[in-house]
C-alpha positions, 0 to 999 in steps of 0.5 A: 428954507427949514432944511438944507443939503439932506443926502439920501442916507439912513437916519436922515429925512428930507422935509415932508418925507414920511419915515417908518415908526419903527421903535428905536432902542428898548421899546419898554423905556419908551417914555425916556426919549419920546416925543409927547404932543399935548391935546386940549381937547376943547380946542383941538378939533370940532367934529360935531360942529357945535363950536367946542372940540371933542374926541371925534375931532381928535379922532379924525386927526390922528393921522396928522399927529402920526405925520407929525412924528409924535410917539404919544399924546397927553390929553388935558382933563376930558372928564365930566366938569362944570369947567370952572377951571377948564376941566381941572375942576373934576365932578366924575373921573370915570365918565367923559364930559358929553361935551367931549364925547363918551366913555367908548369914543375915548377908548377908541381913540386909545385903541386907534392911536396905539394902532398908528403907533401912538400912545395915550397919556391922560391927566389926573387932578389928585389935589382937588375935586369940582365942588359938584362932585358927589364926595363934596356934595355930601359933604356939604349936606352932612355938616360939621364933624361928619365922616363925609367932611373928613375927606376934604379940609372943612375947619371953623373960622377963627375970631369970636364968631368965626368970621376970620379965615382959618389960614392966610395961605394965598391962592395959586389963582390969587386971593383966599384959599378958604370959602366959607359955607352956608348951614341949613338955616342960612347962618354962616358955617365952616370954611373949606380949603381950596388951593384954586378956585372955590370951585375946587375943594382940596381933597384931604390926602390923609384920609384913606378914602382919598387914596383908595379912590385915586389908586382905583382911578389909576386902575380904571384907566390903565385897564383901558389902555392908557400908557401914563398918567400926567399928575397935575399939581403933584406937589401940592397933595399933602397938607400939614393937618395942624394948618399952620401959617407959611413961614417966611423962609420955609426949609426942606419939607417944611412948607405946610402945603408944598412939597410935603415929605409924605407925598413920596409914599403916594407916589410909590403906591402909584408907581407899584400900581403902574408896575403891575401892568404890562407895557411900562406904564408911566407917572409924569408929575407937574412939579414946580419946585426951585430946588433941584434936589427936592425936585429929583426926589419925585424921580427916584426909581420907585417914584415918578418916571419923569416930571416937567422942566419948568425951569428951561420953559421959564428962562429968557432967551439967553445963551448963559441962562439956557445953558445953566438950565440945561446943566442944572436939569441934566445934573438933577436928573442924573442923580436919580438916573431919570430922563429930562423933559423939555417944553417950550409951553403948554396950555397955561403958558405964553406961546413961544413966538410971542414970549420970544419976541419981547424984551423980557423973554422969560416967563413968570405968572405974576409978571404976565400982563396985558399990553406987553409989546412983542416983535412977531418976527423976531419971536417966529425966528427964536421960536423956530431955533428953540424948537431944534434946541429942545428937540436935540437935547437929551430925554423927552420932549413935549409939544403943546398943540399949535406950537408946531404951527407957530401960532401966537398967543391971542392978546386981544380977546374980547373981554366977554369971551374970556373964561380963565379964572385966573383973570377974574380972581386978579380983577383983570390985572392978569390977562388969563390963560385963554390966549393960548387955548384958541382953537387950532386952524386947520384949513380954509380962509375964514374962521373957524378955519376948518376947526368945525365941519363945513357948514357949521353955525356954531362959532368956536368957543374962543374966537380965532383971529381973522388973520390966521389963514397962512397959519392953518395946517393946510397952508403950511403942509405946502410951504417948505419953509413953514413951522410945520414942515420944520417940526416934520422934519426934525421929529423925522430925523430924531425918530431915525437918528440913534444918538438922539432922544435919551442918552448923554450929550457933550458941549462943543466949544465953538462960536463964543459965548452966545452960542449954544452947541453940543453933540449927541454921538460921534457924528450929530451936533446942534448948534444955536446962535443967540448972539447978534452976529453970524458965527462960523459953524464947526467942521461937518460933512453937511447940515441936516436941518436949520431953522433958517437959512444960512448966511454964506455958510455961517449960522445967523443970529436967533438961528439953530442947525442940526449937523453931520459932523466931520469930526468931534471937537478936540476939546469938549466940555462934558456935562 
């Protein structure tokens, strides 16, 4: 059972019980403790039957998201794009790709979601555009030395004939970061920079046109009611114009294309634009940095409001590792008064039920390989416990679509179905990210499992496993022990528990070094057993929610419990 004794007391909820969506605390600071659901539109729901998810599908399932208990939706890019990198190669920021719908439909989703109490966050990709973007096409046509090329990083090659790349920078997707152009007469031309794929040329953020354009894009979407923007690759925008090679051990601010100090002026400008709108519009950064002090600089009061916490997501299932990450995260955010964020996965990362079932349960892009064994039952048990752990920590929570269903990583996709450039640019060594992007199962006993309308003849854009019938939303709604019911119960309690979301926490000493236990307020505690043996729970009135059944009142291995405390631990250790 996923919920244990739950009296009918305010602030507590039964599994599946509908709880009102009255705002908690200061609504102007909604983002500090929100539950935010990531929608990868292409794989969420297909409304028109062509095998690709779309905005019609999203609209049809907004009530599902309301019932799940989320406060906001974050949409991955849904703009016009050739989809060389899943939409992160944008050709027009002010139009919706026809595969997903129209601008009118996007505005309708924003309005209808808000009517259900759900805000909308959209994805902005400022580091680069598509090679089909009008600016880049104009730059190719204009030739060397033109104003059009000044918006990008065009450079002559090195060597006698310009055959050598301007730098030896390595792409985030492996391989080189420079592609050579061809002149109108067929001769080799200049090179252009792309930190990702050749279809994603990097913009020159030293150019005023680039800054003006993105400020206008922010206003365009804020004018349409979005509550915030998620900033892709937020630490990569600014490059050293001298284009030096990357030092072996760059000091703070010394990397030629990562975490440049000049970046902060960009985000101060964006913050000012967000502040000019009512409703506290927010900036959410995708910031991959190991240095917590440098990370925290992006969260100063006049820059971004929050940033993704990738450190926690990358850690293995180990009490010492996770506690260290929690403490580092809270300390870094405390320096600037920003709320932490917690996330178990996203559209780039191996799903938790697969990752946590492995001998090496941490995550790193350069270590991802096909054929890595996993224990599905162990992974599910740990993923359930992890869900309660992150939902109880201070700050906001991001949930990637399908994690609430316990979907596994699909690791046996046919070679012909794979579309991720990370796979191809690694020459097949990296299995790519398509395994976590497989379309969601909604109902039924056979593919497409309700992803597309009944009678649809078009197959989903990525094939679903044939054994997902028990993982559909419909199947899990009727199963009290399902992952979906666990998530709904957790979010219902979180919505109505005043000490959850943003706020302080206090570590509790109980159960030994393999146990993570902390209190949120005087009467709520989360206890997670990452050891091998069951442990005694601290004194409590009753258990509000557990990720699995207790063992004669004790907490089994790889299990989490939310408790209504009787008394606070007499000797807590504060963070």
